[in-house]
TORBA-932360 format. One line per 2 residues: number of its first residue (from 0); their letters; for each residue x, y, z of C-alpha. Coordinates in Angstrom, 2 decimals. Layout:
<atoms>
NUM) A) X:Y:Z | ...
</atoms>
This chain:
<atoms>
0) PG) 12.33:-0.84:-4.13 | 15.48:-0.66:-2.08
2) DL) 15.35:3.14:-2.43 | 12.08:3.20:-0.58
4) DL) 13.71:1.49:2.43 | 11.05:-1.18:2.60
6) PG) 11.89:-3.95:5.01 | 13.45:-7.04:3.36
8) TA) 14.36:-5.36:-0.04 | 17.37:-6.49:-1.68
10) DP) 19.07:-5.69:-4.95 | 17.89:-8.22:-7.60
12) EP) 20.45:-10.61:-8.93 | 21.83:-10.01:-12.36
14) GP) 20.31:-12.20:-15.08 | 21.73:-13.05:-18.45
16) EG) 23.70:-10.24:-20.13 | 23.95:-8.45:-16.82
18) RE) 20.31:-7.52:-16.78 | 18.28:-7.76:-13.49
20) TG) 15.99:-10.89:-13.15 | 13.13:-8.73:-11.62
22) SS) 12.88:-10.99:-8.53 | 14.13:-10.63:-5.02
24) PA) 15.10:-13.32:-2.70 | 12.49:-12.29:0.01
26) GE) 9.60:-12.17:-2.43 | 9.54:-8.33:-2.20
28) PS) 8.33:-6.24:-5.08 | 10.82:-6.32:-7.82
30) TL) 9.97:-2.96:-9.51 | 9.43:0.50:-8.32
32) KA) 5.81:0.36:-9.48 | 5.20:-2.84:-7.59
34) AR) 6.77:-1.49:-4.46 | 4.77:1.79:-4.74
36) DE) 1.52:-0.25:-5.29 | 2.25:-2.46:-2.21
38) LE) 3.02:0.52:0.01 | -0.05:2.38:-1.22
40) RR) -2.30:-0.65:-0.55 | -0.84:-1.10:2.98
42) MV) -1.38:2.54:3.84 | -5.03:2.53:2.57
44) LG) -5.74:-0.71:4.44 | -4.13:0.68:7.60
46) AL) -6.14:3.96:7.44 | -9.44:2.15:6.87
48) LR) -8.72:-0.25:9.66 | -7.93:2.55:12.17
50) YS) -11.21:4.41:11.14 | -13.38:1.42:10.84
52) GN) -13.97:1.93:7.14 | -14.75:5.68:7.41
54) VS) -13.58:6.82:4.05 | -13.56:10.56:5.01
56) AA) -11.46:10.04:8.12 | -9.07:7.73:6.22
58) AQ) -8.74:10.23:3.39 | -8.05:13.00:5.84
60) EL) -5.30:10.92:7.58 | -3.74:10.05:4.26
62) DI) -3.94:13.72:3.14 | -5.81:13.02:-0.01
64) SR) -9.35:13.74:-1.18 | -12.20:11.30:-0.76
66) PS) -12.44:10.74:-4.55 | -8.73:9.98:-4.72
68) LH) -9.10:7.41:-1.92 | -12.07:5.91:-3.69
70) DL) -9.96:5.60:-6.76 | -7.18:3.81:-4.70
72) MN) -9.72:1.45:-3.17 | -11.14:0.51:-6.56
74) RH) -7.57:-0.06:-7.97 | -6.64:-2.27:-5.07
76) RI) -10.12:-3.88:-4.79 | -10.59:-2.76:-1.23
78) DP) -14.08:-2.53:0.17 | -14.45:-0.11:3.17
80) ED) -17.54:-2.24:4.31 | -15.04:-4.95:5.31
82) FR) -13.79:-2.60:8.07 | -17.05:-1.18:9.39
84) SM) -17.57:-3.70:12.30 | -14.27:-2.81:13.83
86) GR) -13.79:-0.37:16.69 | -13.38:3.34:15.89
88) KK) -10.38:5.43:16.58 | -11.03:8.66:18.49
90) KG) -10.00:11.82:16.75 | -7.92:14.34:18.45
</atoms>
C-alpha cells in the first residue's frame, strides 16, 4: 500500500519470526489487494457522484467500458441509483 502513495500508509510492524502483521497503525489497507480495492471503490464512487449516477459518463471519465464499470459496481456493492438525485456535472 505504501507504494501507491495513499495518505496515511505506513509500513506494517513485523510480527513473530520477522513476518508482517498485516495491519497498519492508521487502519489503512494492509495488503496491495486491499489498497487497490479501496482506491478502485473511491474512484467509482467519485465518478458516479460527479455524474449523478450516469454510468456512461462515469465510465468515460474512468476510461473503462460500461460493462467493466458495472462489474466494479457489483463487486463493491454500489448502486448508481443512490446518486441520481444529485446535481449533474456539465461536460466540456
